[in-house]
C-alpha positions in Angstrom: 0.2 -0.1 0.2 1.1 3.5 -0.7 0.1 6.8 1.1 0.3 9.7 -0.9 -1.0 13.5 0.0 -4.1 14.8 -1.6 -4.1 18.4 -1.8 -4.0 20.1 1.7 -6.1 17.6 3.7 -6.5 14.6 1.9 -4.8 11.1 1.9 -5.0 8.7 -1.2 -3.9 5.1 -0.4 -2.8 2.9 -3.6 -3.8 -0.8 -3.4 -2.9 -3.7 -5.2 -6.5 -4.8 -5.8 -10.1 -4.4 -5.7 -10.3 -7.0 -3.2 -7.9 -4.6 -0.8 -9.7 -1.5 -1.6 -12.7 -3.4 -0.2 -11.0 -4.8 2.8 -9.4 -1.2 3.4 -12.4 0.7 3.1 -14.4 -1.8 5.6 -11.5 -1.4 8.1 -11.8 2.5 7.6 -15.5 2.9 7.8 -15.7 0.6 11.2 -12.6 3.3 12.7 -14.5 6.0 11.9 -17.8 4.8 13.4 -16.1 3.7 16.5 -14.3 6.7 17.1 -10.8 5.6 16.1 -10.2 7.5 13.1 -11.1 11.6 13.9 -11.3 14.3 11.5 -12.1 12.1 8.7 -15.3 13.5 6.8 -15.3 10.9 3.7 -13.9 8.0 2.4 -14.1 7.4 -1.6 -13.1 4.0 -2.9 -12.4 3.3 -6.3 -10.7 0.5 -8.2 -7.5 0.5 -6.6 -7.7 3.7 -4.3 -9.4 5.0 -1.1 -9.4 8.8 -0.8 -9.2 9.8 3.0 -10.7 13.0 3.2 -10.2 15.2 6.2 -11.9 17.9 7.7 -10.2 21.5 7.2 -7.9 22.7 9.6 -7.3 18.9 10.5 -4.0 17.0 10.0 -4.0 13.9 7.3 -3.7 11.1 9.7 -1.0 9.1 7.5 0.5 7.5 10.2 -2.8 6.4 12.1 -3.7 5.0 8.4 -0.6 3.2 8.1 -1.2 1.5 11.6 -4.7 0.6 11.2 -4.4 -0.9 7.8 -0.7 -2.4 8.5 -2.1 -6.3 8.6 -4.8 -6.0 6.1 -6.3 -9.0 4.8 -8.5 -9.0 2.0 -10.2 -12.1 3.5 -11.6 -10.2 6.2 -15.4 -9.5 6.9 -16.9 -6.4 7.7 -16.1 -5.1 11.1 -19.1 -2.2 11.4 -20.9 -3.1 14.7 -23.9 -4.0 12.4 -24.2 -6.2 9.3 -23.9 -4.0 6.0 -27.3 -3.7 4.1 -28.1 -6.2 1.7 -30.2 -5.2 -1.5 -31.8 -7.7 -3.5 -32.3 -7.6 -7.1 -34.9 -9.3 -9.2 -33.4 -10.2 -12.6 -34.7 -11.7 -15.8 -31.5 -13.4 -17.3 -32.2 -12.6 -21.0 -29.6 -10.5 -22.4 -28.1 -10.1 -25.5 -24.6 -11.1 -24.6 -25.8 -14.3 -22.1 -24.8 -17.0 -24.9 -21.5 -15.5 -25.5 -20.8 -15.4 -21.7 -21.6 -19.2 -21.6 -19.6 -20.0 -24.5 -16.6 -18.2 -23.0 -17.1 -19.9 -19.7 -17.3 -23.1 -21.1 -21.0 -23.9 -19.5 -24.9 -23.8 -20.3 -26.8 -20.5 -20.0 -28.4 -22.1 -17.0 -24.8 -22.5 -15.4 -24.5 -18.6 -16.3 -27.7 -17.8 -14.4 -26.8 -20.0 -11.3 -23.3 -18.7 -11.2 -24.2 -15.0 -11.4 -27.1 -15.4 -9.0 -25.8 -17.9 -6.3 -23.0 -15.5 -5.1 -23.4 -12.5 -2.6 -21.6 -9.5 -4.1 -20.6 -6.4 -2.3 -20.0 -2.8 -3.8 -16.3 -2.1 -4.1 -17.1 1.7 -5.0 -19.4 3.9 -7.7 -18.4 5.6 -10.6 -19.1 5.6 -14.3 -22.6 7.4 -14.1 -24.7 8.2 -10.9 -26.1 5.1 -9.3 -23.6 2.9 -11.0 -22.1 0.5 -8.7 -19.1 -1.8 -9.0 -19.8 -5.2 -7.5 -16.9 -7.6 -6.7 -17.4 -11.1 -6.0 -18.1 -12.5 -9.5 -17.5 -16.3 -9.9 -14.0 -17.0 -11.9 -15.8 -18.1 -15.1 -18.0 -15.3 -15.3 -14.8 -12.9 -15.4 -14.7 -12.1 -18.7 -13.4 -8.9 -20.9 -15.7 -6.2 -21.8 -17.3 -6.4 -25.6 -14.3 -5.2 -28.5 -17.1 -2.4 -29.5 -19.3 -0.5 -27.1 -22.9 -0.5 -27.8 -23.9 3.4 -28.4 -27.3 2.8 -26.2 -27.7 0.1 -23.5 -31.3 0.4 -21.5 -31.3 1.3 -17.9 -31.6 -1.4 -15.7 -29.2 -3.9 -17.9 -27.0 -6.4 -16.0 -23.6 -7.1 -17.4 -20.5 -8.2 -16.6 -16.9 -7.2 -17.3 -13.7 -8.1 -15.7 -13.8 -8.8 -12.0 -17.3 -6.7 -12.0 -20.8 -7.2 -12.2 -23.1 -3.9 -12.1 -26.4 -2.5 -13.3 -26.7 0.0 -15.7 -28.5 3.0 -14.0 -29.9 4.8 -16.7 -29.7 4.5 -20.5 -26.3 5.2 -21.6 -23.2 4.1 -23.9 -21.1 0.6 -22.8 -19.2 -2.2 -23.5 -20.0 -4.8 -20.6 -21.4 -8.2 -21.7 -25.1 -8.2 -20.9 -26.7 -11.1 -19.3 -30.2 -9.7 -17.6 -32.1 -6.7 -16.6 -33.9 -5.5 -14.0 -36.6 -3.2 -13.2 -35.2 -1.8 -9.9 -34.4 1.8 -10.0 -31.0 2.4 -9.3 -30.8 6.2 -9.5 -33.8 8.3 -8.4 -32.6 12.1 -8.0 -35.8 13.0 -5.6 -35.1 9.9 -3.5 -33.3 10.2 -0.1 -30.6 8.8 -0.8 -30.7 9.1 -4.7 -28.6 6.2 -5.4 -29.8 2.4 -4.4 -26.3 1.4 -3.7 -23.5 2.7 -1.6 -19.8 1.2 -1.1 -19.9 -1.5 1.5 -23.6 -2.3 0.3 -24.5 -6.6 -0.1 -26.1 -7.1 -3.4 -28.0 -10.5 -4.5 -29.6 -11.1 -7.9 -32.9 -13.0 -7.6 -33.7 -14.9 -10.9 -37.2 -14.3 -12.2 -39.0 -17.2 -14.2 
C-alpha cells in the first residue's frame, strides 16, 4: 500500500487489488464509526484507491492510516457493529450476450444464471454514472473481457459483467459490458433520499425471475 498526500488535507491510499480496496474501506469505515479515526469526513473507494478526506484544519492522519491497515487481509469480514445493508435485485436473465458469456465460460446458459445469482456481492465503489455500483464477488468463469466494441445505447436496468465486476446500468447510456439480464429496480432516483440505491460496502444479491 502507498500513501500519498492529496491536496491540503486528503490522503490517497493506493492498493494492489479491488479486494484490498474493499477490505481497506471496510476497516477504515469501522474505525471512523468507532471513533478510532478522528477528523475524517469522507471515504471514497475506487478501483485501486481509497481517498481519505479530512476536515479543513485537521492534519492528514497518514501514520494512523498505516497503523490501521498494517495487517490488512483481503479475507476479513466487515467490522461495523452491524451487518452491512443487503439489496436484492430481481433479474430476468435474457441479456443479449448471455449465450456469448456461456460459450466463453465453457458452460450452459442455465449455469451462467446459477453462477451469477448464487453469489453475494459487495459494492466496491461507484462511478461511471450516478448510481452505477461496481460489484465484486463475481465467480471466476464469469470474469470476462468487455466487448470489443461498445454499444451506443444500453437500456437502464441492464445487468452486465466485465473483468472482475458485475453491475447494473442505472440509466440509458453507452457501454461495453457483456449483458446477461435486466432488472426493473430503479438504481438512481434524484428525488429519493438517498438518490442511489447502492453505496460502497452494501451487499447485493441477484434473484432470477422465471
